[in-house]
C-alpha positions as CSV (number, residue, x, y, z in Angstrom):
1,M,-4.5,7.7,-28.0
2,S,-0.7,7.6,-28.6
3,F,2.2,8.3,-26.3
4,P,5.5,10.0,-27.5
5,F,7.3,8.6,-24.4
6,V,7.0,5.1,-23.0
7,Y,8.6,4.4,-19.6
8,A,8.9,0.7,-18.6
9,D,10.2,-1.3,-15.7
10,P,9.4,-4.9,-16.9
11,A,8.9,-7.7,-14.4
12,W,11.9,-9.6,-15.8
13,Q,11.9,-13.3,-15.2
14,F,15.3,-14.9,-14.5
15,E,16.9,-17.8,-12.6
16,T,19.0,-17.5,-9.5
17,W,22.1,-19.6,-8.9
18,S,21.3,-20.5,-5.3
19,E,18.4,-21.1,-2.8
20,E,19.7,-18.0,-0.9
21,G,19.3,-15.9,-4.0
22,K,15.6,-16.9,-4.4
23,D,14.7,-15.0,-1.3
24,R,15.7,-11.8,-3.1
25,S,14.5,-12.8,-6.6
26,P,11.6,-10.8,-8.2
27,E,9.3,-13.8,-8.1
28,E,9.2,-13.4,-4.3
29,H,7.8,-9.9,-4.6
30,Y,5.7,-9.7,-7.7
31,E,4.5,-11.7,-10.7
32,C,7.1,-11.9,-13.4
33,M,6.6,-12.1,-17.1
34,P,8.6,-14.3,-19.6
35,L,10.7,-12.4,-22.1
36,D,8.7,-13.4,-25.1
37,E,5.5,-12.0,-23.5
38,I,7.3,-8.7,-22.7
39,K,8.5,-8.5,-26.3
40,A,5.0,-9.2,-27.6
41,L,3.3,-6.4,-25.8
42,P,1.5,-4.2,-28.5
43,V,3.6,-1.1,-27.7
44,R,3.9,-0.2,-31.5
45,Q,0.2,0.4,-31.5
46,I,0.3,3.2,-28.9
47,V,3.3,5.3,-30.1
48,P,3.5,7.9,-32.8
49,E,6.1,8.0,-35.6
50,D,8.4,10.1,-33.4
51,A,8.8,8.7,-29.9
52,A,11.2,7.5,-27.3
53,C,11.4,4.8,-24.6
54,G,13.1,4.5,-21.3
55,L,13.5,0.8,-20.3
56,W,14.9,-0.4,-17.0
57,V,16.9,-3.6,-17.2
58,I,18.8,-5.9,-14.9
59,D,22.5,-6.3,-15.4
60,T,22.3,-9.9,-16.7
61,M,19.6,-9.0,-19.3
62,I,21.0,-5.9,-21.1
63,D,21.0,-7.8,-24.5
64,E,17.4,-8.9,-23.9
65,G,16.5,-5.3,-23.0
66,I,17.8,-4.1,-26.3
67,K,15.8,-6.8,-28.1
68,V,12.7,-5.6,-26.3
69,L,13.3,-2.1,-27.5
70,T,13.6,-3.4,-31.0
71,E,10.4,-5.4,-30.8
72,W,8.6,-2.4,-29.5
73,G,9.7,-0.4,-32.5
74,F,12.6,1.6,-31.0
75,T,16.4,1.7,-31.7
76,Y,18.7,1.6,-28.7
77,K,20.7,4.8,-28.4
78,T,22.3,5.2,-25.0
79,V,21.7,4.9,-21.2
80,L,19.0,7.2,-19.9
81,F,19.7,6.8,-16.2
82,Y,21.8,5.0,-13.7
83,Y,20.1,4.4,-10.3
84,V,22.4,3.9,-7.3
85,K,20.6,2.4,-4.4
86,V,21.6,3.6,-0.9
87,G,20.7,2.3,2.5
88,R,21.2,3.5,6.1
89,G,23.7,6.4,6.4
90,L,23.5,6.8,2.6
91,R,25.8,3.9,2.1
92,P,25.6,2.2,-1.2
93,H,23.4,-0.9,-1.1
94,M,25.1,-4.3,-1.7
95,G,22.8,-6.2,-4.1
96,M,23.1,-9.7,-5.5
97,G,25.3,-10.6,-8.4
98,Y,26.7,-13.5,-10.4
99,W,30.3,-12.0,-10.4
100,T,30.3,-8.6,-8.6
101,R,27.6,-7.4,-6.2
102,A,24.9,-5.4,-8.1
103,N,24.4,-1.6,-7.8
104,P,23.4,0.6,-9.8
105,E,20.5,-0.3,-12.0
106,I,20.4,0.8,-15.7
107,C,17.6,2.4,-17.7
108,L,18.2,2.1,-21.5
109,F,17.0,4.7,-23.9
110,G,15.6,4.1,-27.4
111,T,14.0,6.2,-30.1
112,R,12.0,5.9,-33.2
113,G,11.7,8.6,-35.8
114,K,12.9,12.0,-34.6
115,P,11.6,12.8,-31.1
116,K,12.3,16.4,-30.0
117,R,14.6,16.8,-27.0
118,N,13.6,19.8,-24.9
119,G,16.1,19.9,-22.0
120,K,19.7,19.8,-23.0
121,G,20.8,19.9,-19.4
122,V,19.2,16.6,-18.4
123,E,22.0,14.2,-17.6
124,R,22.2,10.7,-16.1
125,L,23.2,11.6,-12.5
126,I,20.9,12.8,-9.8
127,L,22.5,13.1,-6.4
128,D,20.5,14.3,-3.4
129,L,23.6,15.8,-1.8
130,D,25.9,16.6,-4.7
131,P,24.0,16.9,-8.0
132,S,26.7,16.0,-10.5
133,E,24.0,14.3,-12.5
134,K,25.3,11.1,-14.0
135,T,23.6,8.6,-11.7
136,I,20.3,8.7,-9.8
137,L,21.3,8.5,-6.1
138,A,18.2,8.2,-4.0
139,P,17.0,6.4,-0.9
140,R,15.8,2.8,-1.5
141,G,12.1,2.1,-1.8
142,E,10.2,-1.1,-2.2
143,H,11.8,-4.1,-4.0
144,S,12.6,-2.9,-7.6
145,A,11.0,0.5,-7.0
146,K,12.6,3.3,-9.1
147,P,13.3,6.9,-7.8
148,L,10.5,9.4,-8.3
149,E,13.1,12.0,-9.5
150,A,13.3,10.1,-12.8
151,Y,9.9,11.4,-13.7
152,N,11.0,15.0,-13.2
153,R,14.0,14.3,-15.5
154,I,11.9,12.7,-18.2
155,E,9.4,15.6,-18.1
156,R,12.2,18.0,-18.7
157,L,13.7,16.0,-21.5
158,L,10.6,15.2,-23.6
159,D,7.0,16.2,-24.1
160,G,4.1,13.9,-23.3
161,P,1.6,12.4,-23.1
162,Y,3.6,9.8,-21.1
163,I,2.7,6.2,-20.3
164,E,4.4,3.9,-17.8
165,L,4.3,0.2,-18.3
166,F,4.5,-2.2,-15.3
167,A,3.8,0.9,-13.2
168,R,3.4,0.8,-9.5
169,H,3.6,4.5,-8.8
170,A,0.8,6.6,-10.3
171,R,2.4,9.8,-11.5
172,A,0.0,12.7,-11.9
173,G,-0.4,13.6,-15.5
174,W,0.8,10.2,-16.8
175,H,-1.1,7.1,-17.9
176,Q,-0.3,3.8,-16.4
177,W,-0.5,0.1,-17.4
178,G,0.2,-2.9,-15.1
179,N,-1.5,-4.9,-12.4
180,E,-0.2,-3.0,-9.3
181,V,-0.8,0.6,-10.4
182,G,-0.8,2.9,-7.4
183,K,0.8,0.4,-5.0
184,T,3.6,2.9,-4.1
185,G,1.4,6.0,-4.2
186,G,-0.7,8.2,-6.4
187,T,-4.1,8.0,-8.1
188,P,-4.2,5.6,-11.0
189,N,-4.9,6.9,-14.5
190,L,-5.1,3.5,-16.2
191,F,-4.7,2.8,-19.9
192,H,-5.5,-0.6,-21.3
193,L,-3.1,-1.9,-23.8
194,P,-4.9,-3.7,-26.7
195,G,-5.7,-7.2,-25.3
196,H,-4.0,-6.5,-22.0
197,P,-6.2,-4.8,-19.4
198,A,-4.7,-2.7,-16.6
199,R,-5.6,-3.0,-12.9
200,A,-5.0,-0.8,-9.8
201,A,-3.2,-2.4,-6.9
202,N,-5.6,-4.2,-4.5
203,D,-8.5,-3.8,-6.9
204,N,-10.1,-6.6,-8.8
205,S,-12.0,-4.3,-11.1
206,L,-10.7,-3.1,-14.4
207,F,-11.1,0.5,-15.5
208,G,-9.3,3.3,-17.4
209,A,-8.9,4.6,-20.9
210,A,-9.1,2.4,-23.9
211,L,-7.1,2.6,-27.1
């Protein structure tokens, strides 16, 4: 089985500058993966000649994100989404940051071959109150959770089948790979990457579709 669109939010591993920052680091919330292991995932084996990829990155690892796209067989083209986190009263969330405080998050977009774009009106911005469509403005979820509206935009932009790597939400009609699939909702439809089994959240059994 192959997937014309790959959506991924890798469990990036990075160092914090202070003990205070460690409390908010990814390692405190989920198991992270070294960059070389992310790059080595056999994504090339599950995509057709014409395909696209949306890859969430953290601000300090944009270059690494582009390298991951390259290793997976894609060429970086542009930014797919910006995600602005908001808190109480819809005030922008103040995240961590080495220089300025982080917000928003970035989803890179890469292609291989000539994937067909369906929706010409799909832009980068989604606002709950004022949809000017350059950034995704949505209420905050769990640590590192991405807005569900992104799925709607992707489905308008490109045809499936779709697969999400490092998935925690199980989107209906999509396949998922990761070790916490379904943690934030949905019924898992697992897909095992070659040599890398998938697992539903809170489930020690392995199941799903094979390559």
